[in-house]
C-alpha positions in Angstrom: 200.6 44.9 -82.7 197.0 45.4 -81.4 197.2 49.2 -82.0 198.6 48.6 -85.5 195.8 46.2 -86.3 193.2 48.6 -85.1 194.8 51.6 -86.9 195.0 49.6 -90.1 191.7 47.9 -89.9 189.4 50.5 -88.5 191.1 53.9 -89.2 192.8 53.0 -92.6 196.2 54.0 -91.4 198.9 52.1 -93.3 200.7 49.6 -91.0 204.1 50.7 -92.3 203.3 54.3 -91.5 202.0 53.4 -88.0 205.2 51.4 -87.3 207.6 54.1 -88.5 205.8 56.8 -86.4 205.6 54.5 -83.5 209.3 53.9 -83.5 210.0 57.7 -83.9 207.9 58.7 -81.0 208.9 56.1 -78.3 212.0 56.7 -76.1 213.6 54.2 -73.7 212.0 56.0 -70.8 208.6 54.8 -72.0 209.7 51.2 -71.8 211.1 51.7 -68.4 208.0 53.5 -67.2 205.7 50.7 -68.4 207.7 48.0 -66.6 207.9 50.1 -63.4 204.2 50.8 -63.4 203.3 47.2 -64.0 205.4 46.1 -61.1 204.1 48.9 -58.8 200.4 48.2 -59.8 200.9 44.5 -59.3 202.4 45.0 -55.9 199.6 47.4 -54.9 196.9 44.8 -55.8 198.8 42.0 -54.1 199.4 43.9 -50.9 195.9 45.3 -50.6 194.4 41.9 -51.5 196.5 40.1 -48.9 195.7 42.7 -46.2 192.0 42.6 -46.8 192.0 38.8 -47.1 193.7 38.4 -43.7 191.4 41.0 -42.2 188.2 39.3 -43.4 185.7 37.9 -40.9 184.1 34.5 -41.1 181.2 33.9 -43.5 180.3 34.3 -47.1 178.9 37.8 -46.6 182.2 39.0 -45.1 184.1 37.6 -48.0 181.9 39.5 -50.5 182.3 42.7 -48.5 186.1 42.3 -48.3 186.2 41.7 -52.1 184.3 44.8 -52.8 186.4 46.9 -50.4 189.6 45.4 -52.0 188.5 46.4 -55.5 187.6 49.9 -54.5 190.8 50.4 -52.4 193.0 49.0 -55.1 191.4 51.1 -57.9 191.8 54.3 -56.0 195.3 53.5 -55.0 196.4 52.6 -58.5 194.8 55.8 -59.8 196.9 57.8 -57.4 200.0 55.8 -58.0 199.6 56.2 -61.7 199.4 60.0 -61.3 202.5 60.1 -59.1 204.6 57.8 -61.3 203.6 59.7 -64.4 204.6 62.9 -62.8 207.9 61.5 -61.7 208.8 60.0 -65.1 207.4 62.7 -67.4 207.7 66.1 -65.6 206.0 69.0 -67.3 
């Protein structure tokens, strides 16, 4: 709905046309892929966050450092996981 609103409001693409082409282009694999990726990405963030949280030293400085490391590690891991999952679901 957000994409349709932007296409209609900003790019002057008729909402009916957007909806009809949207329906024509999507396949069931796209829905499955989005659910699998969401679960995998959430699992990655949760596991890395828990690992770094349990590995944190005492003190506020250590918490800030662990938070920064968690964000960096999760971002890179999600980027790699996205590449791998996209390659598995949509081979060229």
